Biopython code that builds the backbone (N, CA, C, O; Angstrom):
import numpy as np
from Bio.PDB.StructureBuilder import StructureBuilder

atoms = [
    (1, "MET", "N", (-6.625, 28.413, -4.549)),
    (1, "MET", "CA", (-6.285, 26.822, -5.054)),
    (1, "MET", "C", (-7.240, 25.835, -5.932)),
    (1, "MET", "O", (-8.245, 25.201, -5.610)),
    (2, "ASN", "N", (-6.782, 25.910, -6.735)),
    (2, "ASN", "CA", (-7.864, 25.048, -7.544)),
    (2, "ASN", "C", (-7.466, 23.668, -7.673)),
    (2, "ASN", "O", (-6.357, 23.386, -7.220)),
    (3, "ILE", "N", (-8.335, 22.509, -8.344)),
    (3, "ILE", "CA", (-8.288, 21.568, -8.115)),
    (3, "ILE", "C", (-7.005, 20.822, -8.838)),
    (3, "ILE", "O", (-6.447, 19.802, -8.434)),
    (4, "GLN", "N", (-6.689, 21.582, -9.991)),
    (4, "GLN", "CA", (-5.327, 20.993, -10.852)),
    (4, "GLN", "C", (-4.105, 21.259, -10.034)),
    (4, "GLN", "O", (-3.023, 20.727, -10.284)),
    (5, "GLU", "N", (-4.329, 22.213, -8.916)),
    (5, "GLU", "CA", (-2.517, 22.927, -8.301)),
    (5, "GLU", "C", (-3.109, 21.282, -6.842)),
    (5, "GLU", "O", (-2.413, 20.594, -6.095)),
    (6, "ILE", "N", (-4.395, 21.309, -7.055)),
    (6, "ILE", "CA", (-4.037, 20.329, -5.411)),
    (6, "ILE", "C", (-3.814, 18.464, -6.247)),
    (6, "ILE", "O", (-3.557, 17.464, -5.578)),
    (7, "PHE", "N", (-3.943, 18.471, -7.279)),
    (7, "PHE", "CA", (-3.356, 16.749, -7.822)),
    (7, "PHE", "C", (-2.625, 16.968, -8.871)),
    (7, "PHE", "O", (-2.697, 16.308, -9.908)),
    (8, "SER", "N", (-1.783, 18.022, -8.646)),
    (8, "SER", "CA", (-0.308, 18.300, -9.231)),
    (8, "SER", "C", (0.508, 16.972, -9.396)),
    (8, "SER", "O", (0.473, 16.057, -8.573)),
    (9, "ILE", "N", (1.101, 16.969, -10.321)),
    (9, "ILE", "CA", (1.969, 15.256, -10.371)),
    (9, "ILE", "C", (2.798, 15.573, -9.371)),
    (9, "ILE", "O", (2.897, 14.589, -8.638)),
    (10, "GLN", "N", (3.707, 16.839, -8.827)),
    (10, "GLN", "CA", (4.462, 16.822, -7.357)),
    (10, "GLN", "C", (3.823, 16.199, -6.700)),
    (10, "GLN", "O", (4.018, 14.986, -6.619)),
    (11, "ASN", "N", (2.595, 16.982, -5.838)),
    (11, "ASN", "CA", (1.494, 16.282, -4.897)),
    (11, "ASN", "C", (1.364, 15.173, -5.022)),
    (11, "ASN", "O", (1.772, 14.544, -4.045)),
    (12, "ILE", "N", (0.862, 14.435, -6.010)),
    (12, "ILE", "CA", (0.520, 13.041, -6.492)),
    (12, "ILE", "C", (1.494, 12.369, -5.928)),
    (12, "ILE", "O", (1.294, 11.527, -5.053)),
    (13, "VAL", "N", (3.039, 12.788, -6.537)),
    (13, "VAL", "CA", (4.264, 11.553, -6.188)),
    (13, "VAL", "C", (4.327, 11.420, -4.610)),
    (13, "VAL", "O", (4.133, 10.487, -3.830)),
    (14, "ILE", "N", (4.758, 13.041, -4.447)),
    (14, "ILE", "CA", (4.702, 13.230, -2.515)),
    (14, "ILE", "C", (3.945, 12.513, -1.943)),
    (14, "ILE", "O", (4.498, 11.956, -0.995)),
    (15, "TYR", "N", (2.413, 12.128, -2.131)),
    (15, "TYR", "CA", (1.707, 11.325, -1.220)),
    (15, "TYR", "C", (1.890, 9.904, -1.520)),
    (15, "TYR", "O", (2.028, 9.201, -0.518)),
    (16, "LEU", "N", (1.937, 9.130, -2.992)),
    (16, "LEU", "CA", (2.330, 8.247, -2.764)),
    (16, "LEU", "C", (3.761, 7.637, -2.666)),
    (16, "LEU", "O", (3.898, 6.486, -3.082)),
    (17, "VAL", "N", (4.901, 8.330, -2.128)),
    (17, "VAL", "CA", (6.212, 8.261, -1.328)),
    (17, "VAL", "C", (5.455, 8.053, 0.299)),
    (17, "VAL", "O", (5.416, 7.023, 0.972)),
    (18, "VAL", "N", (4.878, 9.467, 0.634)),
    (18, "VAL", "CA", (4.515, 8.981, 2.032)),
    (18, "VAL", "C", (3.844, 8.239, 2.166)),
    (18, "VAL", "O", (3.975, 7.908, 3.344)),
    (19, "VAL", "N", (2.667, 7.310, 1.458)),
    (19, "VAL", "CA", (1.708, 6.099, 2.042)),
    (19, "VAL", "C", (2.233, 4.987, 1.644)),
    (19, "VAL", "O", (1.792, 3.916, 2.059)),
    (20, "ASN", "N", (3.511, 5.074, 0.563)),
    (20, "ASN", "CA", (4.373, 3.553, 0.696)),
    (20, "ASN", "C", (4.957, 3.398, 1.812)),
    (20, "ASN", "O", (4.901, 2.419, 2.557)),
    (21, "LEU", "N", (5.776, 4.784, 2.001)),
    (21, "LEU", "CA", (6.560, 4.349, 3.443)),
    (21, "LEU", "C", (5.736, 4.243, 4.638)),
    (21, "LEU", "O", (6.234, 3.568, 5.539)),
    (22, "ILE", "N", (5.051, 4.547, 4.767)),
    (22, "ILE", "CA", (3.340, 4.096, 5.737)),
    (22, "ILE", "C", (3.415, 2.471, 5.572)),
    (22, "ILE", "O", (3.884, 1.722, 6.428)),
    (23, "GLY", "N", (2.968, 2.137, 4.547)),
    (23, "GLY", "CA", (3.088, 0.927, 4.402)),
    (23, "GLY", "C", (3.894, -0.334, 4.544)),
    (23, "GLY", "O", (3.581, -1.498, 4.797)),
    (24, "PHE", "N", (5.471, 0.503, 4.208)),
    (24, "PHE", "CA", (6.419, -0.315, 5.102)),
    (24, "PHE", "C", (6.488, -0.748, 6.309)),
    (24, "PHE", "O", (6.687, -1.872, 6.770)),
    (25, "PHE", "N", (6.216, 0.722, 6.989)),
    (25, "PHE", "CA", (6.279, 0.551, 8.073)),
    (25, "PHE", "C", (5.371, -0.166, 9.076)),
    (25, "PHE", "O", (5.768, -0.719, 10.101)),
    (26, "ILE", "N", (3.966, -0.080, 8.606)),
    (26, "ILE", "CA", (3.031, -0.900, 9.347)),
    (26, "ILE", "C", (3.373, -2.577, 8.731)),
    (26, "ILE", "O", (3.137, -3.540, 9.461)),
    (27, "MET", "N", (3.889, -2.744, 7.459)),
    (27, "MET", "CA", (4.368, -3.954, 7.775)),
    (27, "MET", "C", (5.217, -4.158, 8.938)),
    (27, "MET", "O", (4.764, -4.579, 10.003)),
    (28, "TRP", "N", (6.692, -3.808, 8.716)),
    (28, "TRP", "CA", (7.166, -3.691, 9.935)),
    (28, "TRP", "C", (6.835, -3.674, 11.359)),
    (28, "TRP", "O", (7.403, -4.380, 12.193)),
    (29, "LEU", "N", (6.193, -3.107, 11.530)),
    (29, "LEU", "CA", (5.203, -2.732, 13.069)),
    (29, "LEU", "C", (4.538, -3.867, 13.501)),
    (29, "LEU", "O", (4.456, -4.147, 14.697)),
    (30, "ASP", "N", (3.878, -4.795, 12.292)),
    (30, "ASP", "CA", (3.169, -5.450, 12.453)),
    (30, "ASP", "C", (3.655, -7.166, 13.235)),
    (30, "ASP", "O", (3.414, -7.924, 14.174)),
    (31, "LYS", "N", (4.661, -6.944, 11.739)),
    (31, "LYS", "CA", (5.874, -7.900, 12.198)),
    (31, "LYS", "C", (6.334, -8.373, 13.497)),
    (31, "LYS", "O", (6.159, -9.489, 13.986)),
    (32, "ARG", "N", (7.178, -6.988, 14.173)),
    (32, "ARG", "CA", (7.428, -6.746, 15.472)),
    (32, "ARG", "C", (6.530, -7.031, 15.845)),
    (32, "ARG", "O", (6.644, -8.257, 15.830)),
    (33, "LYS", "N", (5.137, -6.720, 16.405)),
    (33, "LYS", "CA", (4.202, -7.378, 17.289)),
    (33, "LYS", "C", (4.030, -8.424, 17.459)),
    (33, "LYS", "O", (4.172, -8.841, 18.609)),
    (34, "ALA", "N", (3.726, -9.143, 16.624)),
    (34, "ALA", "CA", (3.842, -10.615, 16.305)),
    (34, "ALA", "C", (4.744, -11.353, 17.004)),
    (34, "ALA", "O", (4.472, -12.197, 17.857)),
    (35, "ARG", "N", (6.024, -10.959, 16.558)),
    (35, "ARG", "CA", (7.338, -11.355, 17.257)),
    (35, "ARG", "C", (6.869, -11.382, 18.968)),
    (35, "ARG", "O", (7.170, -12.312, 19.716)),
    (36, "HIS", "N", (6.237, -10.410, 19.308)),
    (36, "HIS", "CA", (6.552, -10.106, 20.586)),
    (36, "HIS", "C", (4.960, -10.305, 21.305)),
    (36, "HIS", "O", (4.641, -9.726, 22.344)),
    (37, "SER", "N", (4.213, -11.063, 20.682)),
    (37, "SER", "CA", (2.666, -11.268, 20.737)),
    (37, "SER", "C", (2.262, -10.522, 21.362)),
    (37, "SER", "O", (1.956, -10.767, 22.529)),
    (38, "LYS", "N", (2.066, -8.925, 20.616)),
    (38, "LYS", "CA", (1.459, -8.040, 21.543)),
    (38, "LYS", "C", (0.231, -7.803, 20.330)),
    (38, "LYS", "O", (0.348, -8.344, 19.230)),
    (39, "TRP", "N", (-0.941, -6.939, 20.669)),
    (39, "TRP", "CA", (-1.958, -6.523, 20.001)),
    (39, "TRP", "C", (-1.019, -6.215, 18.285)),
    (39, "TRP", "O", (0.082, -5.723, 18.039)),
    (40, "ARG", "N", (-1.806, -6.626, 17.653)),
    (40, "ARG", "CA", (-1.911, -6.397, 16.264)),
    (40, "ARG", "C", (-2.534, -5.595, 15.334)),
    (40, "ARG", "O", (-3.701, -5.286, 15.576)),
    (41, "ILE", "N", (-2.072, -5.229, 14.424)),
    (41, "ILE", "CA", (-2.350, -4.492, 13.237)),
    (41, "ILE", "C", (-4.032, -4.982, 12.540)),
    (41, "ILE", "O", (-3.816, -6.034, 11.938)),
    (42, "LYS", "N", (-5.197, -4.704, 12.439)),
    (42, "LYS", "CA", (-5.845, -5.546, 11.548)),
    (42, "LYS", "C", (-5.598, -5.652, 10.496)),
    (42, "LYS", "O", (-4.988, -4.836, 9.806)),
    (43, "GLU", "N", (-6.194, -7.083, 10.055)),
    (43, "GLU", "CA", (-5.342, -7.201, 8.292)),
    (43, "GLU", "C", (-6.100, -6.264, 7.246)),
    (43, "GLU", "O", (-5.415, -5.695, 6.396)),
    (44, "ASN", "N", (-7.598, -6.061, 7.270)),
    (44, "ASN", "CA", (-8.641, -5.058, 6.941)),
    (44, "ASN", "C", (-8.139, -3.320, 6.686)),
    (44, "ASN", "O", (-8.553, -2.440, 5.931)),
    (45, "THR", "N", (-6.595, -3.396, 8.162)),
    (45, "THR", "CA", (-5.896, -1.948, 7.931)),
    (45, "THR", "C", (-4.688, -1.958, 6.889)),
    (45, "THR", "O", (-4.268, -0.971, 6.283)),
    (46, "LEU", "N", (-4.140, -3.462, 6.785)),
    (46, "LEU", "CA", (-3.190, -3.521, 5.527)),
    (46, "LEU", "C", (-3.532, -3.657, 4.544)),
    (46, "LEU", "O", (-2.695, -3.397, 3.680)),
    (47, "PHE", "N", (-4.715, -4.061, 4.131)),
    (47, "PHE", "CA", (-5.608, -3.932, 3.129)),
    (47, "PHE", "C", (-5.848, -2.303, 2.286)),
    (47, "PHE", "O", (-5.821, -1.916, 1.118)),
    (48, "LEU", "N", (-6.103, -1.633, 3.732)),
    (48, "LEU", "CA", (-6.826, -0.152, 3.312)),
    (48, "LEU", "C", (-5.421, 0.395, 2.839)),
    (48, "LEU", "O", (-5.580, 0.877, 1.717)),
    (49, "VAL", "N", (-4.147, 0.508, 3.240)),
    (49, "VAL", "CA", (-3.347, 1.267, 2.952)),
    (49, "VAL", "C", (-2.956, 0.793, 2.085)),
    (49, "VAL", "O", (-2.655, 1.705, 1.315)),
    (50, "ALA", "N", (-2.717, -0.209, 1.613)),
    (50, "ALA", "CA", (-2.165, -0.722, -0.044)),
    (50, "ALA", "C", (-3.715, -0.124, -1.289)),
    (50, "ALA", "O", (-3.373, 0.321, -2.384)),
    (51, "ALA", "N", (-4.965, -0.180, -1.018)),
    (51, "ALA", "CA", (-5.781, 0.355, -1.621)),
    (51, "ALA", "C", (-5.861, 2.105, -1.775)),
    (51, "ALA", "O", (-6.457, 2.820, -2.581)),
    (52, "ILE", "N", (-4.896, 2.437, -0.511)),
    (52, "ILE", "CA", (-5.014, 3.984, -1.031)),
    (52, "ILE", "C", (-3.951, 4.039, -2.025)),
    (52, "ILE", "O", (-3.952, 5.051, -2.726)),
    (53, "GLY", "N", (-3.182, 3.302, -2.207)),
    (53, "GLY", "CA", (-1.902, 3.744, -3.334)),
    (53, "GLY", "C", (-0.415, 3.393, -2.274)),
    (53, "GLY", "O", (0.685, 3.939, -2.357)),
    (54, "GLY", "N", (-0.811, 2.415, -1.404)),
    (54, "GLY", "CA", (0.843, 2.095, -0.522)),
    (54, "GLY", "C", (1.245, 0.462, -0.701)),
    (54, "GLY", "O", (1.977, -0.310, -0.082)),
    (55, "GLY", "N", (0.434, 0.365, -1.797)),
    (55, "GLY", "CA", (0.668, -1.152, -2.271)),
    (55, "GLY", "C", (2.416, -1.463, -2.573)),
    (55, "GLY", "O", (2.688, -2.615, -2.233)),
    (56, "ILE", "N", (2.832, -1.200, -2.763)),
    (56, "ILE", "CA", (4.270, -1.241, -2.978)),
    (56, "ILE", "C", (5.374, -1.213, -2.048)),
    (56, "ILE", "O", (6.483, -1.747, -2.058)),
    (57, "GLY", "N", (4.637, -0.269, -1.057)),
    (57, "GLY", "CA", (5.452, -0.205, 0.794)),
    (57, "GLY", "C", (4.863, -1.765, 0.903)),
    (57, "GLY", "O", (5.612, -2.738, 0.990)),
    (58, "THR", "N", (3.411, -1.851, 0.886)),
    (58, "THR", "CA", (3.355, -2.934, 1.787)),
    (58, "THR", "C", (3.726, -4.323, 1.330)),
    (58, "THR", "O", (3.606, -5.252, 2.129)),
    (59, "ILE", "N", (4.223, -4.564, -0.051)),
    (59, "ILE", "CA", (4.703, -5.739, -0.784)),
    (59, "ILE", "C", (5.963, -5.850, -0.395)),
    (59, "ILE", "O", (6.431, -6.925, -0.020)),
    (60, "ALA", "N", (6.854, -4.395, -0.462)),
    (60, "ALA", "CA", (8.194, -4.788, -0.079)),
    (60, "ALA", "C", (8.437, -4.826, 1.231)),
    (60, "ALA", "O", (9.551, -5.227, 1.570)),
    (61, "GLY", "N", (7.395, -4.393, 2.353)),
    (61, "GLY", "CA", (6.992, -4.612, 3.643)),
    (61, "GLY", "C", (7.404, -6.177, 3.750)),
    (61, "GLY", "O", (8.357, -6.891, 4.060)),
    (62, "MET", "N", (6.432, -6.226, 3.417)),
    (62, "MET", "CA", (6.116, -8.396, 3.183)),
    (62, "MET", "C", (7.130, -9.316, 3.423)),
    (62, "MET", "O", (7.394, -10.103, 4.332)),
    (63, "TYR", "N", (7.968, -8.786, 1.626)),
    (63, "TYR", "CA", (8.984, -9.610, 1.471)),
    (63, "TYR", "C", (10.452, -8.785, 2.391)),
    (63, "TYR", "O", (11.043, -9.825, 2.682)),
    (64, "THR", "N", (10.962, -8.135, 2.732)),
    (64, "THR", "CA", (11.883, -7.424, 3.400)),
    (64, "THR", "C", (11.636, -8.001, 4.794)),
    (64, "THR", "O", (12.651, -8.383, 5.376)),
    (65, "PHE", "N", (10.221, -8.164, 5.570)),
    (65, "PHE", "CA", (10.517, -8.537, 6.693)),
    (65, "PHE", "C", (9.833, -9.872, 7.031)),
    (65, "PHE", "O", (9.543, -10.217, 8.176)),
    (66, "ARG", "N", (9.645, -10.458, 6.117)),
    (66, "ARG", "CA", (8.781, -12.088, 5.628)),
    (66, "ARG", "C", (7.545, -12.399, 6.548)),
    (66, "ARG", "O", (7.414, -13.431, 7.205)),
    (67, "HIS", "N", (6.782, -11.495, 6.503)),
    (67, "HIS", "CA", (6.029, -10.739, 7.263)),
    (67, "HIS", "C", (4.462, -11.100, 6.404)),
    (67, "HIS", "O", (4.064, -10.046, 5.908)),
    (68, "LYS", "N", (3.613, -12.122, 6.140)),
    (68, "LYS", "CA", (2.218, -12.379, 5.984)),
    (68, "LYS", "C", (2.629, -12.905, 4.486)),
    (68, "LYS", "O", (1.864, -12.811, 3.526)),
    (69, "THR", "N", (3.682, -13.359, 4.433)),
    (69, "THR", "CA", (4.230, -14.294, 2.979)),
    (69, "THR", "C", (3.800, -15.914, 3.048)),
    (69, "THR", "O", (4.356, -16.866, 2.501)),
    (70, "GLN", "N", (2.970, -15.899, 3.652)),
    (70, "GLN", "CA", (2.549, -17.559, 3.422)),
    (70, "GLN", "C", (0.885, -17.639, 3.681)),
    (70, "GLN", "O", (0.221, -18.632, 3.977)),
    (71, "LYS", "N", (0.409, -16.143, 3.450)),
    (71, "LYS", "CA", (-0.865, -15.865, 3.423)),
    (71, "LYS", "C", (-1.307, -15.546, 1.795)),
    (71, "LYS", "O", (-1.056, -14.588, 1.065)),
    (72, "ALA", "N", (-2.218, -17.024, 1.541)),
    (72, "ALA", "CA", (-2.483, -16.200, 0.081)),
    (72, "ALA", "C", (-3.307, -15.041, -0.384)),
    (72, "ALA", "O", (-3.057, -14.530, -1.476)),
    (73, "LYS", "N", (-4.323, -14.571, 0.411)),
    (73, "LYS", "CA", (-4.674, -13.590, 0.392)),
    (73, "LYS", "C", (-3.574, -12.493, 0.680)),
    (73, "LYS", "O", (-4.101, -11.383, 0.755)),
    (74, "PHE", "N", (-2.741, -12.476, 0.793)),
    (74, "PHE", "CA", (-1.615, -11.453, 0.944)),
    (74, "PHE", "C", (-0.534, -11.419, -0.546)),
    (74, "PHE", "O", (-0.261, -10.345, -1.081)),
    (75, "VAL", "N", (-0.057, -12.621, -1.022)),
    (75, "VAL", "CA", (0.453, -12.635, -1.758)),
    (75, "VAL", "C", (-0.347, -12.409, -3.181)),
    (75, "VAL", "O", (0.155, -12.072, -4.253)),
    (76, "PHE", "N", (-1.088, -12.557, -3.027)),
    (76, "PHE", "CA", (-2.007, -12.256, -4.711)),
    (76, "PHE", "C", (-2.722, -11.638, -4.293)),
    (76, "PHE", "O", (-3.394, -11.562, -5.322)),
    (77, "GLY", "N", (-3.523, -10.746, -3.261)),
    (77, "GLY", "CA", (-3.661, -9.818, -2.677)),
    (77, "GLY", "C", (-3.428, -8.236, -3.100)),
    (77, "GLY", "O", (-4.063, -7.676, -3.994)),
    (78, "PHE", "N", (-2.397, -7.621, -2.291)),
    (78, "PHE", "CA", (-1.585, -6.614, -2.729)),
    (78, "PHE", "C", (-1.351, -6.728, -4.266)),
    (78, "PHE", "O", (-2.266, -6.356, -5.001)),
    (79, "PRO", "N", (-0.370, -7.140, -4.731)),
    (79, "PRO", "CA", (-0.523, -6.906, -6.522)),
    (79, "PRO", "C", (-1.390, -6.825, -7.077)),
    (79, "PRO", "O", (-1.544, -5.928, -7.906)),
    (80, "ALA", "N", (-2.468, -7.928, -6.770)),
    (80, "ALA", "CA", (-3.932, -7.301, -7.614)),
    (80, "ALA", "C", (-4.552, -6.336, -7.163)),
    (80, "ALA", "O", (-5.570, -6.163, -7.834)),
    (81, "ILE", "N", (-4.418, -5.391, -6.109)),
    (81, "ILE", "CA", (-4.982, -4.579, -5.641)),
    (81, "ILE", "C", (-4.143, -3.060, -6.843)),
    (81, "ILE", "O", (-4.767, -2.155, -7.397)),
    (82, "ILE", "N", (-2.681, -3.306, -6.879)),
    (82, "ILE", "CA", (-1.664, -2.477, -7.872)),
    (82, "ILE", "C", (-2.405, -2.383, -8.969)),
    (82, "ILE", "O", (-3.099, -1.409, -9.263)),
    (83, "VAL", "N", (-2.247, -3.685, -9.792)),
    (83, "VAL", "CA", (-2.942, -4.104, -10.801)),
    (83, "VAL", "C", (-3.868, -3.308, -11.100)),
    (83, "VAL", "O", (-3.698, -2.517, -12.027)),
    (84, "LEU", "N", (-5.045, -3.339, -10.388)),
    (84, "LEU", "CA", (-6.184, -2.463, -10.425)),
    (84, "LEU", "C", (-6.218, -0.822, -10.364)),
    (84, "LEU", "O", (-7.184, -0.092, -10.584)),
    (85, "GLN", "N", (-5.313, -0.578, -10.119)),
    (85, "GLN", "CA", (-5.233, 1.170, -9.482)),
    (85, "GLN", "C", (-4.464, 1.207, -11.066)),
    (85, "GLN", "O", (-5.087, 1.714, -11.999)),
    (86, "ILE", "N", (-3.405, 0.769, -11.233)),
    (86, "ILE", "CA", (-2.580, 0.774, -12.125)),
    (86, "ILE", "C", (-3.646, 0.808, -13.778)),
    (86, "ILE", "O", (-3.152, 1.361, -14.761)),
    (87, "LEU", "N", (-4.413, 0.461, -13.829)),
    (87, "LEU", "CA", (-5.937, -0.007, -14.604)),
    (87, "LEU", "C", (-6.933, 0.880, -14.625)),
    (87, "LEU", "O", (-7.704, 0.872, -15.585)),
    (88, "ILE", "N", (-7.075, 1.671, -13.723)),
    (88, "ILE", "CA", (-8.006, 2.615, -13.420)),
    (88, "ILE", "C", (-6.775, 4.035, -13.953)),
    (88, "ILE", "O", (-7.158, 4.831, -14.810)),
    (89, "ALA", "N", (-5.642, 4.147, -13.456)),
    (89, "ALA", "CA", (-5.043, 5.049, -13.950)),
    (89, "ALA", "C", (-4.871, 5.196, -15.070)),
    (89, "ALA", "O", (-4.970, 6.379, -15.396)),
    (90, "ILE", "N", (-4.557, 4.254, -16.185)),
    (90, "ILE", "CA", (-4.458, 4.244, -17.399)),
    (90, "ILE", "C", (-5.924, 4.649, -18.243)),
    (90, "ILE", "O", (-6.022, 5.345, -19.254)),
    (91, "MET", "N", (-7.111, 3.908, -17.399)),
    (91, "MET", "CA", (-8.506, 4.800, -17.909)),
    (91, "MET", "C", (-8.512, 6.334, -17.802)),
    (91, "MET", "O", (-9.013, 7.224, -18.488)),
    (92, "ILE", "N", (-7.938, 6.314, -16.940)),
    (92, "ILE", "CA", (-8.476, 7.854, -15.986)),
    (92, "ILE", "C", (-7.493, 8.753, -17.355)),
    (92, "ILE", "O", (-8.157, 9.479, -18.095)),
    (93, "ILE", "N", (-6.104, 8.656, -17.582)),
    (93, "ILE", "CA", (-5.391, 9.109, -18.060)),
    (93, "ILE", "C", (-5.691, 9.169, -19.702)),
    (93, "ILE", "O", (-5.312, 10.107, -20.403)),
    (94, "PHE", "N", (-6.348, 8.149, -20.142)),
    (94, "PHE", "CA", (-6.667, 8.136, -21.466)),
    (94, "PHE", "C", (-7.857, 7.807, -21.745)),
    (94, "PHE", "O", (-8.160, 7.125, -22.724)),
    (95, "LYS", "N", (-8.797, 8.342, -20.756)),
    (95, "LYS", "CA", (-9.998, 8.532, -20.654)),
    (95, "LYS", "C", (-11.043, 7.690, -21.457)),
    (95, "LYS", "O", (-11.728, 8.189, -22.350)),
    (96, "ILE", "N", (-11.127, 6.231, -21.037)),
    (96, "ILE", "CA", (-11.308, 4.871, -21.784)),
    (96, "ILE", "C", (-12.664, 5.186, -21.174)),
    (96, "ILE", "O", (-13.608, 4.412, -21.335)),
]
sb = StructureBuilder()
sb.init_structure("model")
sb.init_model(0)
sb.init_chain("A")
sb.init_seg("    ")
for serial, (resi, resn, name, xyz) in enumerate(atoms, 1):
    if name == "N":
        sb.init_residue(resn, " ", resi, " ")
    sb.init_atom(name, np.array(xyz, "f"), 0.0, 1.0, " ", f" {name:<3s}", serial, name[0])
structure = sb.get_structure()
């Protein structure tokens, strides 16, 4: 198996779907834990999931569950990560 097969469009799409579902799930889980005064997911973990491609899922979870919507670093941080990822993808695709 060569690198082109590993990074096929199909595999990239599958990866992004899975990581965004994970992002959505961890926002739900952290909100649930917050309501029940339980151990919480670290903010760095939430940002890590967004940074590895789960930005859309974490943002969707943030607003769906009304979780972390009052914290500026999440309201602006998650979208900033997505914008940076898009810019990097454009640079890679167009070899800028």
